[in-house]
Structures are given as C-alpha cells and as structure tokens.
N, C-alpha and C positions, 0 to 999 in steps of 0.2 A: 662610348655613347654620349651624345650631347642633348641637352634639354635646357630650355630657358630657366633661369633661376626662379621665376614665378611659378613655373610648372613643377619644379622640384619642391618649392615651399608648399604648393597645393598637394603634393604627394604626402606631406606630413599630415595634412587635414584628412586625407583618405585613410592614412594609417591610424589616426586617432579614432575615426569612425569604425574602423575594423576592430580596434581594441575594444571599443564600446560594444560592438556586436558580440565579441567573444565573452565579454563580461556578462552580457544579458543572457547568452546561451548557458553560461555557467550558473548564473543565478536561477534560471528556469529549471535547470537540472538538479540544483542543490537546495531547492526550497525545503524548509523544515517540515512542511506538510507531507512531503513524500515519505519520510521515515515514520511520521506520525500515522499516516494512512496505512502503511505496511504493517506497523505494530498492531494497530487497531483491527485491521483485517484478519490478522492471525488470531487475535483474541476472539474476534467474532466467529471465526471458523471453529475454534475450539469449543466455544460456548454453544454453537449450533450443534456440534457433534454430541456434546453432553445433553443438550435438550432433546435431541432425537433419541438418545439412549433412555432418557427419563420418560419420554412419551411412549417408547416401546415397552418399558417396564410397566408403566401404568396400564397400557393396553393389555399386556399379558396378565396383569393382576385382575383386570376387569373380566377377562375370559375365565380365569381361574375362579374368581368369586361367583360368577354365573354358574359354572359347573358345580361348585361346592354347594350353592344354594339349591340347585336342582337335585343334587344327591340328598340333601336334607329333606326336601319336599317329598321325594320318593319314599324315604324311610318313614317320614311322618304319615304319609298316606297308607303305607303298608301297616304301620302300627295301629292306625285308626281302624282299618278293616279288621285287623286281628282283635282289637278291643271290642269292636261291634259284634263279632262272632262270639266272643267270650260273654258279652253282656246279653246276647240273645237267648242263651240257655239251650241253644240247639246242640251243643256238644255235651254229652253225658258221660262219656268214657273218662274215668279218672286219669288215665294215661294221656289221652288226647288233651285233656284240660291242662295237665302238667306241662306237656310239650308246648301248648299254646301260650301258657303263662311265661314259660322260659323264653319263648321267642319274643314275646312282648317286652320282657326285661332286656333281652339282647338288643332289640331294636331301639329301646330307650337309651341304652349305653351308646349304641352306634350313632343315634341322633345327636347325643351330647358331644361325642367326639367330632362329628361333622360340623356342628355348630361352632366348636372351638376353632376348627380349621377356617370356617367362614370369617370368624372374628380376626384371626391371625392374618388372613388374606386382606381383609378390609383395612387393617392397620398398615400393612405394607402398601396397599393401594393409596391410602390417604397420605402416607409419607411420599410416595411417588408423585402424587398430585401436587403436594406442596413444593416438591423439587421442580416440577414442571413450571409451576407458577413463578418460582424464584428465578429459574433460568430464562423463562420468557421475558421477565422484566429486565434481567441483565442483558440479554440479547438486544432488546429494544434500546436500552441505554447506550450500549456500545455502537449500535447502528446509528443512533443519533449523533454520536461523536464522529463516526466515519462520515456521515453526511455533512456535518459542520466543517470538518477538515477538508473534505472534498470541495465544498463551496468556497472555502478560503483559498485553496490551491487554484481553483478555476478562476477566481477573481484575480489572483496574482498572475496567472497565465495571461489573462486578458490585458492586464496592465503592461506586462512585459512584452507581449506580442504587439501591442499598440506602439510601444517605443521602438521595437525592432523594425516595424514597418516604416516609422518616421525616419529612423537612422538609415535604413536601407535606401529609401528614396533620396535622402540627402547625399548618401555616398554615390548613388548613380549619377546625380547631377554633377558633383565635384569630379568624380572619376572620368566622366564624359569629357571634361575639359583637359585631361592629362593626355599627352601624346601616347598613342597605342603602344609603341615600343617600350617607353618608360614604364607604363602601367603593366605591361606584360612581364618585364623584368622584376618589377616590384611584386607582382602576384606570385611569380615563381620563387623568389626569395622568401616571401612570406610563408609559403607552404613548407619550405625547407628549414626555416629558422623559427619555428614555433609561433607563427603568427605575426612576427615582426620582420617586415621587409625593408623598411626605411626608418632611419633614426636621425635625430638632430645631432650635429656636432656642437657640443656645448662645453665651453671652457676647456677646449682641447680634449674632451672625453666623448667617446661614442656612447650615446644614450641607449644603444641597442645591447652592447655587451658590457657596458660600464667600464671599459678599459681606456686609460689615457693613452693617446697616440704618441708614438716615438717622435723624436725631433725630426728625423729624416722624413718620416711620413707626413708630418705637419708641414715641412718645407715643400714637399711635393704638392700637397693640397693647396698651399699658399700660392704656389707658382701656377697652378692650373687655372685655365680660363673659367670665368664665372658660369659658362654654360656646359662645362665638363661635368659629367656625372661621375662622382668619385665614390669609391667603396672603402669600407673599413678593412684594413689588412688583417685584422684579427677574426672578425665574424663574417666578413664579406657582404654585409648589408650596405644598402645605399646610404651614404652619408650626405645629409643636407646641410649646407653651410648657411649660417645666419649671422646677424650682427653680434650674436652672443657666442660665436664659435671660438673666440680667443685667438684668432689668426693675426 
C-alpha cells in the first residue's frame, strides 16, 4: 500500500486522538465516585432495611400498647362496677359479699399486672421510637452523601463528555483527510492491536511494541520509497517514518 508521507504523518494525529478517546473512556468508567456511590448505596440500603424493621417494631408496640391499655380499662371498669355494687349495700348475703370482695381484689391484682405490661410495652415502644429517629437521621445523612457523590460524578461526566465531543469532531476532520484505504487498514489494525494501529518509528524503535528493529528490517525500510506504507515485522502495526526515525 502506498500513501503520501503527509497522510502517514496525519495518521499519527488520528492515532493520538484515538488514544485520547480511550483515555477519556477509561477515565469516565473509573471515576472514584463510582465506587463511592456503590458503597454509599449499599450502606443506604442496609440502613433503610434497619429503619423499616424499627418502624415495624414501633408500629407493633403501638398496637400492643393500645390493646394492653384497653385491657386495663376493661378491668378498671369492671372493678368500678363491682365496687359500686359493694358500696350500694344491695348485697346482704355474707357469701356473696365475700365473693364480690374476692373478685375486686383479683381485679386489682389483674389491673396491676396489666399496667406493668403497659409500662413494659411503652418502654419498648420508646426505645423503638428512638431507634427510628436515629436511623432516619443516618439514612438522611447517607442519602446526602449519595446525592453529593452523584452530583460530582455527573459534573465529571459532563466535563469528560464535552472533551469527548471535541476530540471526536477533531478526529473526524483529520481522519477525513486520510485516504480511505490507509484509514481502513489503520482501523482494522487498531481493533486487533489493543487500540494502536499506527506507531512512529523513533530512533529505530517501533513505538507500538517498543521493540528495536533488526538491521535487515531497517535496511528494507530505509530503501523503501517515502510513499510506501511500511509495517513493523514484530507487531504488524503501520510504522510511520519521521526525521526522528534514525534511518
């Protein structure tokens, strides 16, 4: 394949822009905010799960407290009715009086036991409420960190994407001036060779594979016409000759 030396030099400019696009893609993919957001999101999810559990516990305690208070109220009302009957003097039978007094005493004990249950449930509910408040604050704090990291990531995206657009446009302009067959070979080699399709021959060394060329290979390149597209015998990339090639 033949191509004017200027077109071959231009190919190096295309290669430099492609390398920059690769670097930008890597930079976009490896932003530290990605790992930060992932870690924070996991923390946020765990805290949200704990918060839901605490809210459920508080809700359960609230229902349990309501039920216990209702039980206390029922016992209290029954005891009040019994006491009213006792105080009315309507019951004259000693046996009935004894039974009624025994029931009032039993109800008093029952009321005391139920009130203890209410207090115990209230303590558990208060503890759950404190836990809910604590976790709510922590969830909010982590969410704030997630929002901050996301904003920083998006700002970095915007900056990188802006440069990508500029470099891509510049590449289109320069690549448009490269002969189609030369550009096609370059693109094919670039895909095969890890993103590097053309390299400068610098001080007798291929800048693509960093291997110094053998004397025979250098002799062949030295003898080749300026418009001959030469390839590195080692990596097969396009070798672009310049004044610094050491020929």
